[in-house]
N, CA, C and O atoms as a GROMACS GRO file, in nm:
protein
  432
    1MET      N    1  -1.454   1.518  -0.929
    1MET     CA    2  -1.462   1.453  -0.799
    1MET      C    3  -1.398   1.546  -0.695
    1MET      O    4  -1.291   1.602  -0.719
    2GLU      N    5  -1.464   1.560  -0.583
    2GLU     CA    6  -1.409   1.642  -0.475
    2GLU      C    7  -1.298   1.565  -0.404
    2GLU      O    8  -1.298   1.442  -0.401
    3ARG      N    9  -1.204   1.640  -0.348
    3ARG     CA   10  -1.092   1.578  -0.279
    3ARG      C   11  -1.137   1.491  -0.162
    3ARG      O   12  -1.084   1.383  -0.140
    4ARG      N   13  -1.236   1.540  -0.088
    4ARG     CA   14  -1.285   1.461   0.026
    4ARG      C   15  -1.340   1.327  -0.019
    4ARG      O   16  -1.313   1.224   0.043
    5ALA      N   17  -1.416   1.328  -0.126
    5ALA     CA   18  -1.472   1.204  -0.178
    5ALA      C   19  -1.361   1.111  -0.225
    5ALA      O   20  -1.366   0.990  -0.206
    6PHE      N   21  -1.259   1.170  -0.288
    6PHE     CA   22  -1.146   1.091  -0.334
    6PHE      C   23  -1.078   1.019  -0.218
    6PHE      O   24  -1.051   0.899  -0.225
    7PHE      N   25  -1.052   1.093  -0.110
    7PHE     CA   26  -0.981   1.032   0.003
    7PHE      C   27  -1.069   0.935   0.080
    7PHE      O   28  -1.019   0.837   0.135
    8LYS      N   29  -1.198   0.961   0.086
    8LYS     CA   30  -1.287   0.863   0.149
    8LYS      C   31  -1.282   0.733   0.070
    8LYS      O   32  -1.279   0.624   0.127
    9GLY      N   33  -1.282   0.745  -0.062
    9GLY     CA   34  -1.272   0.626  -0.147
    9GLY      C   35  -1.138   0.556  -0.133
    9GLY      O   36  -1.130   0.433  -0.132
   10LEU      N   37  -1.032   0.636  -0.122
   10LEU     CA   38  -0.898   0.580  -0.105
   10LEU      C   39  -0.889   0.500   0.024
   10LEU      O   40  -0.836   0.389   0.025
   11LEU      N   41  -0.939   0.557   0.132
   11LEU     CA   42  -0.934   0.488   0.260
   11LEU      C   43  -1.028   0.368   0.262
   11LEU      O   44  -0.998   0.266   0.324
   12ALA      N   45  -1.140   0.381   0.194
   12ALA     CA   46  -1.233   0.268   0.189
   12ALA      C   47  -1.177   0.153   0.107
   12ALA      O   48  -1.217   0.038   0.126
   13SER      N   49  -1.084   0.183   0.016
   13SER     CA   50  -1.025   0.076  -0.064
   13SER      C   51  -0.948  -0.023   0.022
   13SER      O   52  -0.923  -0.136  -0.019
   14GLY      N   53  -0.910   0.020   0.141
   14GLY     CA   54  -0.844  -0.072   0.233
   14GLY      C   55  -0.933  -0.188   0.269
   14GLY      O   56  -0.885  -0.298   0.298
   15VAL      N   57  -1.064  -0.165   0.266
   15VAL     CA   58  -1.159  -0.273   0.294
   15VAL      C   59  -1.149  -0.380   0.186
   15VAL      O   60  -1.163  -0.499   0.213
   16ALA      N   61  -1.124  -0.337   0.063
   16ALA     CA   62  -1.112  -0.432  -0.048
   16ALA      C   63  -0.988  -0.519  -0.034
   16ALA      O   64  -0.980  -0.627  -0.094
   17LEU      N   65  -0.894  -0.474   0.043
   17LEU     CA   66  -0.771  -0.549   0.062
   17LEU      C   67  -0.778  -0.641   0.183
   17LEU      O   68  -0.675  -0.688   0.232
   18GLU      N   69  -0.897  -0.667   0.231
   18GLU     CA   70  -0.915  -0.744   0.354
   18GLU      C   71  -0.853  -0.883   0.347
   18GLU      O   72  -0.804  -0.934   0.448
   19ALA      N   73  -0.854  -0.944   0.231
   19ALA     CA   74  -0.798  -1.079   0.219
   19ALA      C   75  -0.646  -1.080   0.228
   19ALA      O   76  -0.587  -1.179   0.269
   20ILE      N   77  -0.583  -0.971   0.189
   20ILE     CA   78  -0.436  -0.967   0.188
   20ILE      C   79  -0.378  -0.980   0.328
   20ILE      O   80  -0.286  -1.059   0.348
   21PRO      N   81  -0.428  -0.904   0.428
   21PRO     CA   82  -0.367  -0.920   0.561
   21PRO      C   83  -0.374  -1.063   0.614
   21PRO      O   84  -0.283  -1.107   0.684
   22ARG      N   85  -0.481  -1.135   0.582
   22ARG     CA   86  -0.491  -1.273   0.628
   22ARG      C   87  -0.380  -1.358   0.567
   22ARG      O   88  -0.318  -1.438   0.637
   23SER      N   89  -0.356  -1.340   0.438
   23SER     CA   90  -0.252  -1.421   0.375
   23SER      C   91  -0.114  -1.375   0.420
   23SER      O   92  -0.023  -1.457   0.433
   24VAL      N   93  -0.097  -1.247   0.443
   24VAL     CA   94   0.032  -1.196   0.491
   24VAL      C   95   0.058  -1.244   0.633
   24VAL      O   96   0.170  -1.286   0.664
   25SER      N   97  -0.044  -1.239   0.718
   25SER     CA   98  -0.023  -1.283   0.857
   25SER      C   99   0.000  -1.434   0.863
   25SER      O  100   0.058  -1.483   0.960
   26ALA      N  101  -0.044  -1.507   0.762
   26ALA     CA  102  -0.019  -1.651   0.759
   26ALA      C  103   0.129  -1.682   0.738
   26ALA      O  104   0.173  -1.795   0.760
   27MET      N  105   0.205  -1.582   0.696
   27MET     CA  106   0.348  -1.602   0.675
   27MET      C  107   0.423  -1.611   0.808
   27MET      O  108   0.539  -1.652   0.811
   28GLY      N  109   0.358  -1.574   0.915
   28GLY     CA  110   0.423  -1.582   1.046
   28GLY      C  111   0.508  -1.460   1.075
   28GLY      O  112   0.496  -1.357   1.007
   29SER      N  113   0.592  -1.472   1.175
   29SER     CA  114   0.672  -1.357   1.219
   29SER      C  115   0.775  -1.314   1.116
   29SER      O  116   0.826  -1.202   1.123
   30LYS      N  117   0.807  -1.401   1.021
   30LYS     CA  118   0.904  -1.364   0.917
   30LYS      C  119   0.839  -1.279   0.809
   30LYS      O  120   0.909  -1.219   0.728
   31GLY      N  121   0.708  -1.273   0.808
   31GLY     CA  122   0.637  -1.203   0.703
   31GLY      C  123   0.649  -1.052   0.713
   31GLY      O  124   0.694  -0.999   0.815
   32PRO      N  125   0.607  -0.983   0.608
   32PRO     CA  126   0.612  -0.838   0.609
   32PRO      C  127   0.512  -0.779   0.708
   32PRO      O  128   0.423  -0.848   0.756
   33ARG      N  129   0.528  -0.653   0.736
   33ARG     CA  130   0.436  -0.582   0.824
   33ARG      C  131   0.296  -0.593   0.764
   33ARG      O  132   0.280  -0.570   0.645
   34PRO      N  133   0.196  -0.628   0.843
   34PRO     CA  134   0.061  -0.647   0.787
   34PRO      C  135   0.011  -0.525   0.711
   34PRO      O  136   0.028  -0.411   0.756
   35VAL      N  137  -0.050  -0.551   0.596
   35VAL     CA  138  -0.101  -0.444   0.512
   35VAL      C  139  -0.203  -0.360   0.589
   35VAL      O  140  -0.205  -0.238   0.575
   36GLU      N  141  -0.287  -0.424   0.669
   36GLU     CA  142  -0.388  -0.347   0.743
   36GLU      C  143  -0.322  -0.249   0.839
   36GLU      O  144  -0.375  -0.140   0.863
   37GLU      N  145  -0.208  -0.285   0.895
   37GLU     CA  146  -0.135  -0.193   0.985
   37GLU      C  147  -0.083  -0.074   0.906
   37GLU      O  148  -0.092   0.040   0.951
   38GLN      N  149  -0.028  -0.100   0.788
   38GLN     CA  150   0.024   0.008   0.705
   38GLN      C  151  -0.088   0.100   0.658
   38GLN      O  152  -0.072   0.222   0.659
   39LEU      N  153  -0.200   0.042   0.616
   39LEU     CA  154  -0.313   0.125   0.572
   39LEU      C  155  -0.372   0.203   0.688
   39LEU      O  156  -0.417   0.316   0.669
   40GLY      N  157  -0.373   0.144   0.806
   40GLY     CA  158  -0.423   0.215   0.924
   40GLY      C  159  -0.338   0.336   0.954
   40GLY      O  160  -0.390   0.442   0.989
   41GLN      N  161  -0.206   0.321   0.943
   41GLN     CA  162  -0.116   0.435   0.966
   41GLN      C  163  -0.139   0.542   0.861
   41GLN      O  164  -0.141   0.661   0.893
   42LEU      N  165  -0.157   0.502   0.735
   42LEU     CA  166  -0.183   0.597   0.629
   42LEU      C  167  -0.313   0.672   0.654
   42LEU      O  168  -0.320   0.794   0.638
   43ALA      N  169  -0.417   0.600   0.695
   43ALA     CA  170  -0.546   0.663   0.724
   43ALA      C  171  -0.532   0.765   0.836
   43ALA      O  172  -0.589   0.874   0.829
   44THR      N  173  -0.456   0.732   0.939
   44THR     CA  174  -0.433   0.825   1.050
   44THR      C  175  -0.359   0.948   1.001
   44THR      O  176  -0.397   1.061   1.032
   45ASP      N  177  -0.253   0.927   0.925
   45ASP     CA  178  -0.174   1.039   0.873
   45ASP      C  179  -0.259   1.131   0.786
   45ASP      O  180  -0.253   1.253   0.801
   46VAL      N  181  -0.338   1.072   0.696
   46VAL     CA  182  -0.418   1.151   0.604
   46VAL      C  183  -0.529   1.225   0.678
   46VAL      O  184  -0.556   1.342   0.647
   47SER      N  185  -0.593   1.161   0.774
   47SER     CA  186  -0.703   1.226   0.844
   47SER      C  187  -0.654   1.341   0.932
   47SER      O  188  -0.732   1.430   0.965
   48ASP      N  189  -0.527   1.340   0.970
   48ASP     CA  190  -0.472   1.447   1.052
   48ASP      C  191  -0.438   1.572   0.971
   48ASP      O  192  -0.413   1.678   1.028
   49LEU      N  193  -0.436   1.561   0.841
   49LEU     CA  194  -0.399   1.674   0.755
   49LEU      C  195  -0.522   1.738   0.695
   49LEU      O  196  -0.619   1.670   0.661
   50ALA      N  197  -0.519   1.868   0.682
   50ALA     CA  198  -0.631   1.940   0.621
   50ALA      C  199  -0.628   1.918   0.471
   50ALA      O  200  -0.521   1.910   0.410
   51VAL      N  201  -0.747   1.908   0.410
   51VAL     CA  202  -0.755   1.881   0.267
   51VAL      C  203  -0.691   1.993   0.186
   51VAL      O  204  -0.626   1.966   0.086
   52GLY      N  205  -0.707   2.118   0.227
   52GLY     CA  206  -0.651   2.230   0.154
   52GLY      C  207  -0.503   2.252   0.181
   52GLY      O  208  -0.440   2.338   0.118
   53ASP      N  209  -0.449   2.177   0.271
   53ASP     CA  210  -0.310   2.193   0.311
   53ASP      C  211  -0.219   2.118   0.214
   53ASP      O  212  -0.249   2.006   0.175
   54GLY      N  213  -0.108   2.180   0.176
   54GLY     CA  214  -0.011   2.114   0.088
   54GLY      C  215   0.050   1.991   0.152
   54GLY      O  216   0.100   1.902   0.082
   55GLY      N  217   0.048   1.984   0.285
   55GLY     CA  218   0.105   1.870   0.356
   55GLY      C  219   0.033   1.741   0.324
   55GLY      O  220   0.094   1.634   0.322
   56LEU      N  221  -0.096   1.750   0.297
   56LEU     CA  222  -0.174   1.631   0.262
   56LEU      C  223  -0.120   1.569   0.133
   56LEU      O  224  -0.097   1.448   0.126
   57TRP      N  225  -0.099   1.652   0.032
   57TRP     CA  226  -0.052   1.601  -0.096
   57TRP      C  227   0.093   1.554  -0.088
   57TRP      O  228   0.132   1.462  -0.159
   58GLN      N  229   0.172   1.617  -0.002
   58GLN     CA  230   0.308   1.568   0.019
   58GLN      C  231   0.305   1.430   0.082
   58GLN      O  232   0.386   1.344   0.047
   59ARG      N  233   0.213   1.409   0.174
   59ARG     CA  234   0.200   1.277   0.240
   59ARG      C  235   0.155   1.172   0.139
   59ARG      O  236   0.206   1.060   0.139
   60VAL      N  237   0.060   1.208   0.054
   60VAL     CA  238   0.014   1.114  -0.049
   60VAL      C  239   0.129   1.082  -0.144
   60VAL      O  240   0.148   0.966  -0.181
   61ARG      N  241   0.204   1.183  -0.183
   61ARG     CA  242   0.316   1.161  -0.275
   61ARG      C  243   0.420   1.066  -0.217
   61ARG      O  244   0.480   0.988  -0.290
   62ARG      N  245   0.443   1.072  -0.087
   62ARG     CA  246   0.541   0.984  -0.024
   62ARG      C  247   0.500   0.837  -0.034
   62ARG      O  248   0.584   0.749  -0.017
   63GLU      N  249   0.374   0.810  -0.062
   63GLU     CA  250   0.329   0.672  -0.077
   63GLU      C  251   0.370   0.611  -0.210
   63GLU      O  252   0.348   0.492  -0.233
   64PHE      N  253   0.428   0.690  -0.297
   64PHE     CA  254   0.472   0.643  -0.428
   64PHE      C  255   0.622   0.661  -0.441
   64PHE      O  256   0.680   0.750  -0.378
   65GLN      N  257   0.686   0.577  -0.522
   65GLN     CA  258   0.831   0.576  -0.530
   65GLN      C  259   0.887   0.658  -0.646
   65GLN      O  260   1.005   0.645  -0.679
   66MET      N  261   0.807   0.742  -0.706
   66MET     CA  262   0.853   0.821  -0.820
   66MET      C  263   0.955   0.926  -0.776
   66MET      O  264   0.955   0.971  -0.661
   67SER      N  265   1.042   0.963  -0.870
   67SER     CA  266   1.138   1.070  -0.845
   67SER      C  267   1.064   1.200  -0.818
   67SER      O  268   0.951   1.219  -0.864
   68ASP      N  269   1.127   1.288  -0.744
   68ASP     CA  270   1.064   1.416  -0.712
   68ASP      C  271   1.036   1.501  -0.836
   68ASP      O  272   0.945   1.584  -0.834
   69ASN      N  273   1.112   1.480  -0.943
   69ASN     CA  274   1.091   1.560  -1.063
   69ASN      C  275   0.986   1.501  -1.158
   69ASN      O  276   0.966   1.554  -1.267
   70VAL      N  277   0.920   1.394  -1.118
   70VAL     CA  278   0.818   1.330  -1.201
   70VAL      C  279   0.679   1.365  -1.147
   70VAL      O  280   0.651   1.351  -1.028
   71ILE      N  281   0.595   1.411  -1.239
   71ILE     CA  282   0.453   1.431  -1.206
   71ILE      C  283   0.377   1.336  -1.298
   71ILE      O  284   0.359   1.365  -1.416
   72HIS      N  285   0.333   1.227  -1.245
   72HIS     CA  286   0.270   1.120  -1.323
   72HIS      C  287   0.119   1.135  -1.313
   72HIS      O  288   0.061   1.112  -1.207
   73MET      N  289   0.056   1.174  -1.423
   73MET     CA  290  -0.088   1.200  -1.418
   73MET      C  291  -0.168   1.093  -1.492
   73MET      O  292  -0.291   1.100  -1.493
   74ASN      N  293  -0.103   0.996  -1.554
   74ASN     CA  294  -0.174   0.890  -1.625
   74ASN      C  295  -0.192   0.773  -1.529
   74ASN      O  296  -0.104   0.689  -1.516
   75ASN      N  297  -0.305   0.768  -1.464
   75ASN     CA  298  -0.330   0.654  -1.376
   75ASN      C  299  -0.439   0.565  -1.432
   75ASN      O  300  -0.491   0.478  -1.362
   76GLY      N  301  -0.474   0.586  -1.557
   76GLY     CA  302  -0.577   0.504  -1.618
   76GLY      C  303  -0.524   0.378  -1.682
   76GLY      O  304  -0.597   0.280  -1.698
   77SER      N  305  -0.397   0.377  -1.719
   77SER     CA  306  -0.342   0.258  -1.783
   77SER      C  307  -0.216   0.209  -1.711
   77SER      O  308  -0.214   0.096  -1.662
   78ILE      N  309  -0.116   0.290  -1.704
   78ILE     CA  310   0.007   0.249  -1.636
   78ILE      C  311   0.026   0.341  -1.517
   78ILE      O  312   0.109   0.432  -1.519
   79GLY      N  313  -0.050   0.317  -1.414
   79GLY     CA  314  -0.039   0.398  -1.294
   79GLY      C  315   0.064   0.340  -1.199
   79GLY      O  316   0.088   0.219  -1.198
   80ALA      N  317   0.123   0.427  -1.121
   80ALA     CA  318   0.220   0.382  -1.022
   80ALA      C  319   0.148   0.314  -0.906
   80ALA      O  320   0.037   0.354  -0.869
   81SER      N  321   0.210   0.214  -0.850
   81SER     CA  322   0.153   0.145  -0.734
   81SER      C  323   0.201   0.213  -0.606
   81SER      O  324   0.316   0.257  -0.600
   82PRO      N  325   0.115   0.221  -0.506
   82PRO     CA  326   0.158   0.279  -0.378
   82PRO      C  327   0.269   0.193  -0.315
   82PRO      O  328   0.280   0.074  -0.342
   83ARG      N  329   0.348   0.256  -0.233
   83ARG     CA  330   0.461   0.190  -0.167
   83ARG      C  331   0.416   0.066  -0.090
   83ARG      O  332   0.488  -0.034  -0.089
   84VAL      N  333   0.300   0.071  -0.025
   84VAL     CA  334   0.253  -0.044   0.053
   84VAL      C  335   0.236  -0.167  -0.036
   84VAL      O  336   0.259  -0.280   0.007
   85VAL      N  337   0.197  -0.145  -0.161
   85VAL     CA  338   0.179  -0.256  -0.255
   85VAL      C  339   0.314  -0.309  -0.302
   85VAL      O  340   0.338  -0.430  -0.296
   86THR      N  341   0.401  -0.220  -0.347
   86THR     CA  342   0.531  -0.267  -0.397
   86THR      C  343   0.616  -0.328  -0.286
   86THR      O  344   0.686  -0.426  -0.310
   87ASP      N  345   0.610  -0.271  -0.166
   87ASP     CA  346   0.684  -0.330  -0.054
   87ASP      C  347   0.633  -0.471  -0.023
   87ASP      O  348   0.712  -0.562   0.003
   88GLY      N  349   0.502  -0.488  -0.026
   88GLY     CA  350   0.444  -0.620   0.000
   88GLY      C  351   0.484  -0.723  -0.104
   88GLY      O  352   0.512  -0.838  -0.071
   89ILE      N  353   0.488  -0.681  -0.229
   89ILE     CA  354   0.528  -0.772  -0.337
   89ILE      C  355   0.674  -0.813  -0.321
   89ILE      O  356   0.708  -0.930  -0.334
   90VAL      N  357   0.760  -0.715  -0.293
   90VAL     CA  358   0.903  -0.744  -0.278
   90VAL      C  359   0.926  -0.838  -0.159
   90VAL      O  360   1.004  -0.932  -0.169
   91GLU      N  361   0.860  -0.812  -0.047
   91GLU     CA  362   0.879  -0.896   0.072
   91GLU      C  363   0.824  -1.037   0.049
   91GLU      O  364   0.886  -1.135   0.092
   92ALA      N  365   0.709  -1.048  -0.017
   92ALA     CA  366   0.655  -1.181  -0.045
   92ALA      C  367   0.746  -1.257  -0.141
   92ALA      O  368   0.764  -1.378  -0.126
   93LEU      N  369   0.802  -1.188  -0.238
   93LEU     CA  370   0.896  -1.252  -0.330
   93LEU      C  371   1.019  -1.303  -0.256
   93LEU      O  372   1.070  -1.411  -0.286
   94GLY      N  373   1.066  -1.225  -0.159
   94GLY     CA  374   1.179  -1.269  -0.078
   94GLY      C  375   1.148  -1.396  -0.002
   94GLY      O  376   1.234  -1.485   0.008
   95LEU      N  377   1.027  -1.407   0.050
   95LEU     CA  378   0.987  -1.529   0.121
   95LEU      C  379   0.978  -1.648   0.026
   95LEU      O  380   1.018  -1.759   0.061
   96LEU      N  381   0.927  -1.623  -0.094
   96LEU     CA  382   0.921  -1.731  -0.193
   96LEU      C  383   1.061  -1.778  -0.231
   96LEU      O  384   1.086  -1.898  -0.242
   97GLU      N  385   1.151  -1.684  -0.250
   97GLU     CA  386   1.288  -1.719  -0.288
   97GLU      C  387   1.362  -1.790  -0.175
   97GLU      O  388   1.450  -1.872  -0.201
   98ALA      N  389   1.328  -1.760  -0.051
   98ALA     CA  390   1.396  -1.822   0.063
   98ALA      C  391   1.364  -1.971   0.075
   98ALA      O  392   1.448  -2.050   0.118
   99ASP      N  393   1.243  -2.009   0.038
   99ASP     CA  394   1.202  -2.150   0.047
   99ASP      C  395   1.098  -2.175  -0.062
   99ASP      O  396   0.979  -2.187  -0.034
  100PRO      N  397   1.143  -2.184  -0.188
  100PRO     CA  398   1.050  -2.192  -0.301
  100PRO      C  399   0.954  -2.310  -0.294
  100PRO      O  400   0.836  -2.296  -0.328
  101TYR      N  401   1.002  -2.425  -0.252
  101TYR     CA  402   0.915  -2.542  -0.254
  101TYR      C  403   0.798  -2.525  -0.158
  101TYR      O  404   0.682  -2.538  -0.198
  102HIS      N  405   0.827  -2.497  -0.033
  102HIS     CA  406   0.720  -2.488   0.066
  102HIS      C  407   0.634  -2.363   0.050
  102HIS      O  408   0.512  -2.370   0.065
  103ASN      N  409   0.696  -2.251   0.019
  103ASN     CA  410   0.620  -2.128   0.011
  103ASN      C  411   0.542  -2.114  -0.119
  103ASN      O  412   0.442  -2.042  -0.123
  104THR      N  413   0.585  -2.181  -0.225
  104THR     CA  414   0.511  -2.174  -0.350
  104THR      C  415   0.392  -2.269  -0.349
  104THR      O  416   0.285  -2.237  -0.402
  105TRP      N  417   0.408  -2.386  -0.290
  105TRP     CA  418   0.304  -2.487  -0.294
  105TRP      C  419   0.226  -2.496  -0.163
  105TRP      O  420   0.206  -2.605  -0.110
  106GLY      N  421   0.184  -2.383  -0.112
  106GLY     CA  422   0.093  -2.386   0.002
  106GLY      C  423   0.145  -2.326   0.130
  106GLY      O  424   0.067  -2.308   0.223
  107GLY      N  425   0.272  -2.294   0.139
  107GLY     CA  426   0.324  -2.237   0.262
  107GLY      C  427   0.275  -2.097   0.289
  107GLY      O  428   0.254  -2.059   0.404
  108LEU      N  429   0.257  -2.019   0.184
  108LEU     CA  430   0.208  -1.884   0.201
  108LEU      C  431   0.058  -1.886   0.190
  108LEU      O  432  -0.006  -1.782   0.202
   0.00000   0.00000   0.00000
């Protein structure tokens, strides 16, 4: 797979996450930063970098929380989740913990 095709697919995957911003924005002003906003910033950052430039891969790497000394190449079974995903999960969990009754049974 060519790098350009990979990144076009990566950015297009944001379309698949269309339902998430709606549920996140339903959390109100206390909710996490909308996923679509985060993906939009990532798309802007990535499109500004040249594919052959090492800066592109450094930017992609920053989206993951792995240690700098880890090169994780197994993404077929236990792949790392991008920061936007793990941040969203942690923030949503915080909202659930803040008001478990209302947020678990329909508040979110």
